[in-house]
C-alpha positions as CSV (number, residue, x, y, z in Angstrom):
1,M,117.8,192.2,79.8
2,A,119.8,194.2,77.0
3,N,117.7,193.9,73.6
4,E,114.1,192.3,75.1
5,H,111.4,193.7,76.8
6,Y,109.3,192.5,79.7
7,F,106.4,192.6,77.7
8,S,108.0,190.3,74.9
9,S,105.7,186.7,74.5
10,V,109.2,184.8,75.4
11,P,112.5,186.6,76.6
12,G,115.3,185.5,75.2
13,S,117.3,185.9,78.4
14,E,119.0,182.7,79.8
15,L,116.3,182.5,82.9
16,K,117.9,183.4,86.3
17,F,115.7,182.7,89.2
18,R,115.8,184.9,92.4
19,Q,114.2,184.7,95.7
20,I,112.8,188.2,97.3
21,R,110.7,189.3,100.0
22,V,107.5,191.0,100.1
23,Q,104.7,192.1,101.9
24,L,101.1,190.8,100.3
25,A,98.3,191.1,102.2
26,G,99.6,192.2,105.1
27,Q,102.0,189.5,105.8
28,I,105.8,188.6,104.7
29,Y,106.0,186.4,102.1
30,D,109.1,184.5,100.4
31,V,108.2,184.7,96.2
32,T,110.1,183.7,93.4
33,T,111.1,186.2,90.6
34,S,113.6,186.1,87.3
35,N,115.0,188.2,85.0
36,G,113.1,189.1,81.9
37,I,109.8,189.9,83.2
38,F,108.6,193.6,84.7
39,S,110.6,194.6,88.2
40,P,111.8,191.4,89.6
41,E,113.7,193.2,92.6
42,R,110.8,194.3,94.4
43,I,107.3,195.3,93.7
44,D,107.2,198.3,91.6
45,A,106.3,201.8,93.1
46,G,103.1,201.9,90.9
47,T,101.7,198.8,92.5
48,Q,102.5,199.8,95.9
49,V,100.5,202.6,95.5
50,L,97.6,201.0,93.8
51,L,97.9,198.3,96.5
52,A,97.7,200.7,99.2
53,N,95.0,202.7,97.9
54,T,92.7,200.1,96.8
55,P,89.9,198.8,98.9
56,A,89.7,194.9,99.9
57,P,88.1,192.7,97.0
58,P,84.8,191.3,97.0
59,P,84.3,187.9,98.8
60,G,84.0,186.4,95.6
61,G,83.5,186.3,92.1
62,D,86.2,186.6,88.9
63,F,88.9,189.2,89.5
64,L,91.4,190.3,86.5
65,D,95.1,190.8,87.1
66,L,95.9,193.0,83.7
67,G,99.2,192.6,82.9
68,C,100.1,190.7,86.2
69,G,104.0,190.4,86.0
70,W,105.1,187.5,89.3
71,G,102.2,188.1,90.4
72,P,101.9,190.8,93.2
73,I,98.5,192.0,92.7
74,A,97.2,188.6,91.5
75,L,98.5,186.9,94.9
76,S,97.3,190.0,96.7
77,L,93.5,189.6,95.7
78,A,94.0,185.4,96.0
79,L,95.1,186.0,99.7
80,D,92.7,188.4,100.2
81,S,89.7,186.5,98.7
82,P,90.5,183.0,98.7
83,R,86.8,182.2,97.2
84,S,87.7,184.2,94.6
85,T,89.2,183.3,91.1
86,V,92.1,185.6,90.2
87,W,92.5,185.9,86.2
88,A,96.5,186.7,86.2
89,V,96.8,188.0,82.6
90,D,100.3,188.5,81.0
91,V,101.9,188.0,77.3
92,N,105.0,187.1,78.8
93,E,105.4,183.4,79.7
94,R,107.9,183.8,81.7
95,S,106.0,185.8,83.9
96,L,103.3,183.7,84.1
97,D,105.4,180.6,84.8
98,L,106.4,182.6,87.9
99,V,102.9,183.7,88.9
100,R,101.9,179.8,88.7
101,R,105.1,179.0,91.2
102,N,104.2,181.6,93.8
103,A,100.5,180.8,94.2
104,E,101.8,177.3,94.7
105,S,104.8,178.1,97.0
106,L,101.9,180.4,99.0
107,G,98.8,177.4,98.9
108,L,96.8,179.0,96.5
109,T,94.5,177.4,94.3
110,N,92.4,180.1,92.7
111,I,94.6,181.9,90.5
112,N,94.6,181.0,86.7
113,A,97.6,182.6,85.0
114,V,97.0,182.9,80.9
115,R,98.3,184.6,78.3
116,P,94.9,187.1,77.2
117,E,93.4,184.7,74.4
118,D,93.1,182.1,77.4
119,V,90.5,183.5,79.4
120,P,87.1,182.9,78.1
121,T,84.9,185.5,76.7
122,S,81.9,184.6,79.1
123,V,84.1,185.5,81.9
124,R,83.2,188.9,83.5
125,F,84.9,190.6,86.6
126,R,83.7,192.0,89.7
127,T,87.4,193.8,90.2
128,I,90.2,194.3,87.5
129,R,93.0,195.6,89.0
130,S,95.7,196.5,87.2
131,N,99.2,198.6,86.6
132,P,98.9,198.4,82.8
133,P,101.8,198.5,80.3
134,I,102.1,202.0,79.5
135,R,105.1,201.2,77.7
136,V,103.4,199.3,74.8
137,G,102.7,202.4,73.3
138,K,99.4,204.4,73.5
139,D,97.4,202.6,70.7
140,E,97.9,199.0,72.0
141,L,97.2,199.8,75.4
142,H,93.9,201.7,74.5
143,N,93.2,198.6,72.5
144,M,93.8,196.7,75.7
145,L,91.8,198.4,78.0
146,E,88.5,198.6,75.5
147,F,88.8,195.0,75.5
148,W,88.9,194.4,79.3
149,L,87.2,197.3,80.9
150,P,83.8,196.5,78.9
151,R,84.0,193.2,81.2
152,L,83.2,194.7,84.3
153,E,80.1,193.2,85.7
154,D,77.4,195.9,86.6
155,D,78.5,197.9,89.9
156,S,81.8,196.9,89.9
157,D,85.3,198.7,89.7
158,A,88.7,198.8,87.7
159,W,91.5,200.2,89.3
160,L,94.4,201.3,87.0
161,V,97.4,203.0,88.6
162,V,99.5,205.2,85.9
163,Q,102.5,207.4,87.1
164,R,100.9,211.4,85.8
165,N,104.9,211.9,83.9
166,L,103.9,209.1,81.8
167,G,100.1,210.3,81.1
168,S,97.9,209.4,83.9
169,D,95.9,212.5,83.0
170,S,95.5,211.8,79.4
171,L,94.6,208.8,80.2
172,H,91.8,210.1,82.5
173,R,90.4,211.8,79.7
174,W,90.9,209.3,77.1
175,L,88.6,206.9,79.0
176,E,85.9,209.4,79.9
177,G,85.4,209.7,76.2
178,T,85.8,206.7,74.9
179,L,84.0,204.3,77.5
180,P,80.1,204.0,76.9
181,E,78.3,206.3,79.3
182,H,77.2,204.2,81.9
183,F,81.0,203.8,83.4
184,S,82.3,206.6,85.1
185,V,86.0,207.6,85.8
186,S,87.5,209.2,88.9
187,R,91.0,209.7,90.5
188,A,91.3,207.6,93.3
189,A,94.3,208.7,94.7
190,T,97.8,210.6,94.3
191,N,100.5,209.2,95.8
192,K,104.5,209.3,94.9
193,G,103.9,210.4,91.4
194,Y,101.3,207.9,90.6
195,R,97.5,208.4,90.1
196,V,95.3,205.9,91.0
197,L,92.1,205.9,88.5
198,R,89.2,204.4,89.2
199,V,86.7,203.4,86.6
200,R,83.0,202.4,87.8
201,R,80.6,200.6,85.9
202,R,77.4,201.5,87.0
């Protein structure tokens, strides 16, 4: 992946698919990944911590996986909550194509893998789950969270996993100081050097 980032919209490297075996929603599945995306060899450690330390999603509604990569969070949500609509959002077109391929191979029809601007502005989310792309830079990350977190429905939660040495505690403080009063921010879990932050809209 030389000279490109997984948050490039169109990776310049030649597409090379690979098959990996992973656990999603308590079952083992074969999924497709490729080069030019985030963590193509496995479910990365941060996402593993997030999946292990968040509750089962609501039985229905619109869910958001922000920065979906090849789709481990979105696929897990769709498997756990088949009556939901899962919006898998990424700027990387290769990632979105992989989410669509994996959803089809798993027989999932409740995933919309789209670019951010393709989510209708009227959609509000019953839950947001994200391993956010910290390396895009603080300003871009803050803009992203300020745009999406207020789209939580009332009495709903967002769950974010951030590596401690990449600024999870400072992000926690920023969220507390930036989000409106009817939001609360708490640390839900700490594991393997990662923090899971819970953002609740009351």
